[in-house]
C-alpha positions as CSV (number, residue, x, y, z in Angstrom):
1,M,-21.0,-2.8,5.1
2,I,-17.5,-1.4,5.5
3,D,-17.1,1.9,3.7
4,G,-13.3,2.1,4.0
5,A,-10.3,1.4,6.2
6,I,-8.1,3.8,8.2
7,A,-4.6,2.8,9.4
8,I,-3.1,4.7,12.3
9,V,0.6,4.9,11.8
10,G,3.5,6.5,13.7
11,R,6.6,6.0,15.8
12,P,6.4,4.5,19.3
13,N,4.7,6.4,22.1
14,V,3.0,9.1,20.1
15,G,-0.4,7.9,21.3
16,K,-1.7,5.8,18.5
17,S,-3.7,3.4,20.7
18,T,-5.2,6.4,22.6
19,V,-6.4,8.0,19.4
20,F,-7.6,4.6,18.2
21,N,-9.7,4.1,21.4
22,R,-10.9,7.7,21.3
23,M,-12.2,7.2,17.7
24,L,-14.1,4.1,18.7
25,E,-15.6,6.1,21.6
26,Q,-16.6,8.9,19.3
27,R,-18.7,6.8,17.0
28,L,-22.5,6.5,17.3
29,S,-22.2,2.7,17.9
30,I,-19.6,0.0,17.8
31,V,-20.3,-2.4,14.9
32,E,-17.6,-5.0,15.8
33,D,-14.7,-5.1,18.2
34,S,-12.1,-7.5,16.8
35,P,-13.1,-11.0,18.2
36,G,-10.0,-13.2,18.5
37,V,-7.4,-10.4,18.8
38,T,-8.6,-8.6,22.0
39,R,-5.2,-8.9,23.6
40,D,-4.0,-5.9,21.6
41,R,-7.2,-4.7,20.0
42,I,-5.6,-4.2,16.6
43,Y,-8.7,-3.1,14.9
44,G,-12.3,-2.0,15.5
45,D,-15.2,-0.7,13.4
46,C,-16.8,2.7,14.0
47,E,-19.5,4.9,12.5
48,W,-18.8,8.4,11.4
49,L,-21.1,10.7,9.4
50,S,-23.3,7.7,8.5
51,K,-20.3,5.7,7.2
52,T,-18.7,2.7,8.8
53,Y,-14.9,2.6,8.8
54,R,-12.5,0.0,9.9
55,L,-9.7,1.4,12.2
56,I,-6.4,-0.4,12.2
57,D,-4.0,0.2,15.1
58,T,-0.3,-0.5,14.4
59,G,3.0,-0.9,16.2
60,G,5.5,1.9,16.4
61,I,8.1,2.2,13.6
62,Q,11.6,3.5,14.5
63,L,15.1,3.6,12.9
64,K,16.7,2.3,16.1
65,D,17.4,-1.4,16.0
66,E,15.0,-2.5,18.7
67,P,13.7,-6.1,19.2
68,F,11.0,-7.2,16.8
69,Q,11.4,-3.9,14.8
70,K,11.6,-5.8,11.5
71,E,8.4,-7.7,12.3
72,I,6.6,-4.5,13.4
73,K,7.6,-2.7,10.2
74,A,6.2,-5.6,8.2
75,Q,3.0,-5.5,10.1
76,V,2.6,-1.8,9.5
77,E,3.3,-2.3,5.8
78,I,0.5,-4.8,5.6
79,A,-1.8,-2.4,7.5
80,I,-1.0,0.3,4.9
81,D,-1.8,-2.2,2.1
82,E,-5.2,-2.8,3.8
83,A,-6.0,0.8,4.4
84,D,-7.7,3.4,2.1
85,V,-6.4,6.3,4.1
86,I,-3.4,6.6,6.5
87,L,-3.7,8.7,9.7
88,F,0.0,9.6,10.4
89,L,0.2,10.5,14.1
90,T,3.1,12.5,15.5
91,N,3.9,13.9,19.0
92,G,3.6,17.7,19.5
93,K,5.3,17.6,22.9
94,E,8.5,15.9,21.5
95,G,8.5,17.7,18.2
96,L,9.6,16.5,14.7
97,T,12.1,13.5,14.8
98,T,14.1,11.5,12.3
99,D,11.7,8.6,12.9
100,D,8.8,10.9,11.8
101,E,10.8,11.8,8.6
102,Y,11.5,8.2,7.9
103,I,7.8,7.2,8.3
104,A,6.8,10.1,6.0
105,K,9.1,8.7,3.3
106,L,7.4,5.3,3.6
107,L,4.0,6.8,3.4
108,R,4.8,8.8,0.3
109,K,6.0,5.6,-1.4
110,S,2.7,3.9,-0.6
111,K,0.9,6.6,-2.7
112,K,-2.0,6.3,-0.2
113,P,-3.9,9.5,1.0
114,V,-2.4,10.7,4.3
115,V,-3.9,12.8,7.1
116,L,-1.1,14.2,9.3
117,C,-2.1,14.7,12.9
118,V,-0.1,16.1,15.8
119,N,-1.1,14.6,19.1
120,K,-0.9,15.9,22.6
121,I,-2.0,19.4,21.6
122,D,-4.1,19.7,24.8
123,D,-5.1,23.4,24.5
124,I,-5.0,26.4,22.1
125,S,-1.6,27.6,23.6
126,K,0.1,24.5,22.1
127,I,-1.0,25.1,18.5
128,G,2.5,26.5,17.8
129,D,3.9,23.0,18.4
130,T,2.3,21.8,15.1
131,Y,4.1,24.2,12.7
132,E,7.4,22.4,12.3
133,F,5.5,19.3,11.0
134,Y,4.8,21.2,7.8
135,K,8.4,20.2,6.9
136,L,7.1,16.6,6.3
137,G,5.4,17.8,3.1
138,L,2.2,16.0,3.9
139,G,-0.2,18.9,4.0
140,D,-1.6,20.8,7.0
141,P,-1.0,19.1,10.3
142,L,-4.1,18.7,12.4
143,P,-3.8,19.4,16.1
144,V,-5.4,16.6,18.2
145,S,-5.4,15.3,21.7
146,G,-6.2,11.6,22.1
147,A,-6.3,11.9,25.8
148,H,-8.9,14.7,25.8
149,G,-10.7,14.0,22.6
150,I,-9.7,17.3,21.0
151,G,-9.7,17.4,17.2
152,I,-10.6,13.7,16.8
153,G,-13.8,14.6,14.9
154,D,-11.7,16.9,12.6
155,A,-9.3,14.0,11.9
156,L,-12.2,11.7,11.0
157,D,-13.7,14.3,8.8
158,A,-10.4,14.7,7.0
159,C,-10.1,10.9,6.5
160,S,-13.7,10.7,5.3
161,K,-13.0,13.4,2.6
162,L,-10.0,11.4,1.3
163,M,-11.9,8.0,1.3
164,P,-12.3,6.6,-2.2
165,E,-15.9,5.9,-3.4
166,R,-16.9,2.3,-2.9
167,K,-18.0,0.5,-6.1
168,Q,-21.4,-1.0,-5.9
169,D,-21.6,-4.8,-5.7
170,S,-21.8,-6.1,-9.2
171,Y,-22.4,-9.7,-8.2
172,E,-26.2,-9.5,-8.0
173,G,-27.8,-12.9,-8.3
174,M,-24.5,-14.7,-7.6
175,I,-23.7,-16.8,-4.6
176,K,-20.7,-15.2,-2.8
177,F,-18.6,-17.4,-0.5
178,A,-15.4,-16.6,1.4
179,I,-12.7,-19.1,2.1
180,I,-11.2,-18.3,5.5
181,G,-8.8,-19.9,7.9
182,R,-5.4,-19.5,9.4
183,P,-2.3,-19.4,7.1
184,N,-1.3,-22.5,5.3
185,V,-4.4,-24.5,5.7
186,G,-5.0,-24.7,2.0
187,K,-7.2,-21.8,1.2
188,S,-5.6,-21.0,-2.2
189,S,-5.5,-24.7,-3.1
190,L,-9.2,-25.0,-2.4
191,T,-9.9,-22.0,-4.6
192,N,-7.9,-23.5,-7.4
193,A,-9.7,-26.8,-7.0
194,F,-13.0,-25.1,-7.5
195,L,-11.8,-23.4,-10.6
196,H,-10.0,-26.4,-12.1
197,Q,-13.0,-28.6,-11.5
198,E,-15.6,-26.2,-12.9
199,R,-13.4,-25.0,-15.9
200,V,-15.7,-22.1,-16.7
201,I,-14.1,-18.9,-15.3
202,V,-16.1,-15.8,-16.1
203,S,-13.5,-13.2,-14.9
204,D,-11.0,-12.3,-12.3
205,I,-11.9,-9.1,-10.5
206,E,-9.8,-7.4,-7.9
207,G,-11.7,-7.3,-4.6
208,T,-12.7,-4.3,-2.5
209,T,-9.9,-5.2,0.0
210,R,-6.2,-5.3,-0.9
211,D,-5.8,-8.8,0.2
212,A,-8.6,-10.7,-1.6
213,I,-9.2,-11.7,-5.1
214,D,-12.8,-12.3,-6.2
215,T,-13.2,-14.9,-8.9
216,V,-16.5,-15.5,-10.7
217,F,-17.2,-19.0,-12.0
218,V,-20.2,-21.0,-13.3
219,S,-21.2,-24.5,-12.4
220,E,-24.3,-26.2,-13.8
221,G,-25.8,-22.9,-14.8
222,K,-25.2,-21.2,-11.4
223,S,-22.9,-18.3,-10.9
224,Y,-20.6,-18.2,-7.9
225,V,-18.1,-15.7,-6.5
226,V,-15.2,-17.2,-4.5
227,I,-13.4,-14.7,-2.3
228,D,-9.9,-16.1,-1.6
229,T,-8.3,-14.4,1.4
230,A,-4.8,-15.9,0.8
231,G,-3.9,-14.0,-2.4
232,I,-1.6,-11.3,-1.1
233,R,1.8,-10.1,-2.2
234,K,4.9,-12.2,-1.7
235,R,6.3,-9.6,0.7
236,G,3.4,-10.1,3.0
237,K,3.4,-13.9,2.8
238,V,6.6,-14.0,4.9
239,Y,4.5,-12.6,7.8
240,E,1.3,-14.5,7.2
241,N,1.8,-16.2,10.5
242,I,1.0,-13.0,12.3
243,E,-2.4,-13.9,13.7
244,K,-3.9,-10.4,13.9
245,Y,-3.6,-9.8,10.1
246,S,-5.0,-13.2,9.0
247,V,-8.0,-12.4,11.2
248,L,-8.3,-8.9,9.6
249,R,-8.3,-10.4,6.1
250,A,-10.9,-13.0,7.1
251,K,-13.2,-10.2,8.6
252,G,-13.1,-8.2,5.3
253,A,-13.9,-11.3,3.2
254,I,-16.8,-12.3,5.5
255,D,-18.3,-8.8,5.2
256,R,-18.7,-9.2,1.5
257,S,-19.9,-12.8,1.4
258,D,-23.2,-14.7,1.8
259,L,-21.5,-17.6,3.6
260,S,-18.0,-18.7,4.6
261,L,-16.0,-21.9,4.3
262,V,-13.9,-22.3,7.5
263,V,-10.9,-24.3,6.4
264,L,-9.1,-26.6,8.9
265,D,-5.8,-28.3,8.4
266,G,-6.2,-32.1,8.7
267,S,-2.4,-32.6,8.9
268,T,-2.0,-30.5,12.0
269,G,-5.4,-30.7,13.7
270,I,-7.3,-27.9,15.4
271,I,-5.5,-25.0,17.1
272,E,-6.6,-21.9,18.9
273,Q,-6.4,-19.6,15.9
274,D,-8.9,-21.8,14.0
275,K,-11.4,-21.0,16.7
276,H,-10.7,-17.2,16.4
277,V,-11.3,-17.3,12.7
278,A,-14.4,-19.5,12.9
279,G,-15.7,-17.2,15.6
280,L,-15.7,-14.3,13.2
281,A,-17.9,-16.2,10.7
282,H,-20.3,-17.2,13.5
283,E,-20.5,-13.6,15.0
284,A,-21.2,-12.2,11.5
285,K,-24.4,-14.2,11.5
286,K,-23.8,-15.5,8.0
287,G,-23.8,-19.1,6.7
288,V,-20.9,-21.4,7.7
289,I,-19.5,-24.6,6.3
290,I,-16.5,-26.3,7.9
291,V,-14.0,-27.8,5.5
292,Y,-11.6,-30.3,6.9
293,N,-8.8,-30.1,4.3
294,K,-5.7,-32.3,3.6
295,W,-7.9,-35.4,4.3
296,D,-5.3,-37.4,2.2
297,L,-2.7,-36.8,4.9
298,V,-4.8,-38.3,7.7
299,E,-4.3,-41.9,8.7
300,K,-7.8,-43.4,8.4
301,D,-9.8,-46.4,9.3
302,E,-13.6,-46.9,9.1
303,N,-14.1,-44.8,12.3
304,T,-11.8,-41.9,11.6
305,M,-14.3,-39.5,10.0
306,A,-16.8,-40.0,12.8
307,K,-14.1,-39.4,15.4
308,I,-12.9,-36.2,13.8
309,E,-16.4,-34.9,13.3
310,K,-17.0,-35.5,17.0
311,E,-13.9,-33.6,17.9
312,I,-14.9,-30.7,15.6
313,R,-18.3,-30.5,17.2
314,K,-16.6,-30.5,20.6
315,Q,-14.1,-27.7,19.7
316,F,-16.6,-25.7,17.8
317,A,-19.7,-26.2,19.9
318,Y,-21.1,-22.8,18.7
319,L,-21.0,-24.0,15.1
320,D,-23.1,-27.2,15.7
321,Y,-25.4,-26.0,12.9
322,A,-22.5,-26.0,10.3
323,P,-22.1,-29.0,7.9
324,I,-18.7,-30.5,7.6
325,A,-16.9,-31.5,4.4
326,F,-13.8,-33.7,4.3
327,V,-11.6,-32.9,1.3
328,S,-8.1,-32.9,-0.2
329,A,-8.0,-29.6,-2.1
330,K,-4.5,-30.1,-3.5
331,N,-5.5,-33.4,-5.1
332,E,-9.1,-32.1,-5.9
333,K,-10.6,-35.1,-4.0
334,R,-14.1,-34.8,-2.6
335,V,-14.2,-31.0,-3.5
336,N,-17.3,-31.8,-5.5
337,T,-19.1,-32.4,-2.2
338,I,-18.8,-28.7,-1.3
339,L,-20.8,-26.9,-4.0
340,P,-24.1,-28.8,-3.1
341,L,-23.5,-27.7,0.5
342,I,-22.9,-24.1,-0.6
343,D,-26.3,-24.2,-2.5
344,L,-28.0,-25.7,0.5
345,V,-26.6,-23.2,3.0
346,Y,-27.3,-20.2,0.7
347,N,-30.9,-21.2,0.3
348,N,-31.2,-21.6,4.1
349,V,-29.5,-18.2,4.6
350,N,-32.3,-16.6,2.5
351,L,-35.1,-18.8,3.8
352,R,-38.3,-17.0,4.9
353,I,-40.9,-18.9,6.9
354,Q,-44.6,-18.1,6.5
355,T,-45.8,-16.6,9.8
356,S,-48.7,-19.0,10.3
357,V,-46.4,-22.0,9.8
358,L,-43.8,-20.6,12.1
359,N,-46.4,-20.2,14.9
360,E,-47.7,-23.7,14.4
361,V,-44.2,-25.0,15.2
362,I,-43.8,-22.7,18.2
363,L,-47.2,-23.8,19.6
364,D,-46.4,-27.5,19.1
365,A,-43.1,-27.0,20.8
366,Q,-44.8,-25.4,23.9
367,L,-47.4,-28.1,24.1
368,A,-44.7,-30.8,23.9
369,N,-42.5,-29.2,26.5
370,P,-43.8,-26.2,28.4
371,A,-41.3,-23.9,30.0
372,K,-40.4,-24.6,33.6
373,T,-41.9,-22.3,36.2
374,H,-39.8,-19.6,37.9
375,N,-40.9,-18.1,41.1
376,G,-44.4,-19.4,40.4
377,R,-44.5,-17.9,36.9
378,R,-44.2,-19.7,33.6
379,L,-43.0,-18.3,30.2
380,K,-45.8,-18.1,27.6
381,I,-45.0,-17.5,23.9
382,Y,-48.0,-15.8,22.3
383,Y,-46.8,-15.6,18.8
384,A,-43.6,-15.5,16.7
385,S,-42.4,-13.6,13.6
386,Q,-39.3,-13.9,11.4
387,V,-38.2,-10.2,11.1
388,S,-35.3,-10.9,8.7
389,A,-33.4,-13.5,6.7
390,A,-29.7,-13.1,6.1
391,P,-29.3,-12.9,9.1
392,C,-32.1,-15.0,10.4
393,V,-33.8,-13.2,13.3
394,I,-36.9,-14.6,14.9
395,V,-38.8,-12.6,17.5
396,L,-40.9,-14.3,20.2
397,F,-43.6,-12.2,21.8
398,V,-44.0,-13.4,25.3
399,N,-45.5,-12.5,28.7
400,D,-42.2,-11.7,30.3
401,P,-38.8,-11.8,28.5
402,E,-37.0,-12.4,31.8
403,L,-38.7,-15.8,31.9
404,M,-36.9,-16.9,28.7
405,H,-34.2,-19.1,30.0
406,F,-31.2,-19.9,27.8
407,S,-32.0,-23.6,27.8
408,Y,-35.6,-23.0,26.6
409,K,-34.4,-20.7,23.9
410,R,-32.1,-23.4,22.8
411,Y,-35.0,-25.9,22.8
412,I,-37.0,-23.6,20.6
413,E,-34.1,-23.2,18.2
414,N,-33.7,-27.0,17.9
415,K,-37.4,-27.3,17.1
416,L,-37.1,-24.7,14.4
417,R,-34.1,-26.6,12.9
418,E,-36.1,-29.8,13.0
419,A,-39.0,-28.2,11.2
420,F,-37.2,-26.0,8.7
421,G,-33.6,-27.3,8.4
422,F,-31.6,-24.1,8.6
423,E,-28.4,-26.2,8.1
424,G,-25.4,-24.0,8.0
425,V,-27.2,-20.9,9.3
426,P,-27.1,-19.2,12.8
427,I,-30.5,-18.3,14.2
428,E,-30.9,-15.3,16.5
429,I,-34.0,-15.6,18.7
430,L,-35.2,-12.5,20.6
431,A,-37.8,-12.4,23.3
432,R,-40.0,-9.3,23.4
433,K,-42.9,-8.5,25.7
434,K,-46.3,-8.6,24.1
435,E,-47.8,-5.2,24.4
436,S,-51.3,-5.0,25.9
437,V,-54.0,-3.7,23.6
């Protein structure tokens, strides 16, 4: 559960990425490290004082007309929208600049809480370099050194104090699903198709992230919450093709959902960014349904659906457990096939297997296909236990975890799926050594 977001903002070369990396190193453990955007590590999750915060690194803003400055400014504005608290980083060695003053004006307009930090204050003798930053009118400047880790804890403490309280999830008993995908694949159209089709809208509630709108609706007596990640301001829509921010939006929506609909664009086919977004859903260990949208724009014959399904399975091999729906959201065609899949996957996400039944399946699997010997030794599974659902984690107690080959683990997973379904649900299998009595 994410307790808030912190955007690190400043002009170029003040050390934003250094402070960002240092904050990740300061946490007790890394929760997630931005799959799909590792080229510039735009964000990461960290723990501080028992809270989990999302850190957002941004490009440098400056008044000088440098290449891509318009795009960088737009990216930073989106990050400010996403954030609960802004960490404004300046450079103590270079002193206060007109770029700093310009950024301070932008931050005041945002009306977001701001923590002002002066970087590159490497020892106590440099404290005097922070005083001129009082002119920005953003409170007491905190001295920090990203390179040496000085003052980073104080900065996180200050951000924590300004973090708004998170409202408790009021969707108890409802099925929450996120609609994710790269820009322009039809996420909003799919949301609208659900609502137009079902007709019964309970309420529109602003989501806990700035980019998403949660809509509650009822179908056949069941309550659902659809989390649409496309509903952002028009100013941001111009820059929706910026991959890093579409990924960030998807991550926030997945965090709050029981399962995700990964939407693909049938008119353009599968591209690399689709894999990045789908990878987030898979790594979150929540339910997944693949929705192949714009089916009406695809030239079809009797073999087209089978061919496309085969291609999806090839491109998304790690999502081989996810069901696939072919729809045209704009025309509301075949959308009625999705809700039954959502019900199925939700039930599978929360499925708990009786321990005795689970062990019967594991025993039968071993008898049918014993593990291969390795250096004269063979893996033996003594018993199994499902330690959690949502996510599904099954622990196998064995003679030696080192003997658990990936291929045999995959075999066990397949047998579990044959026996219990688990369609749409990732299964994590862990091997643990059976302790001697």
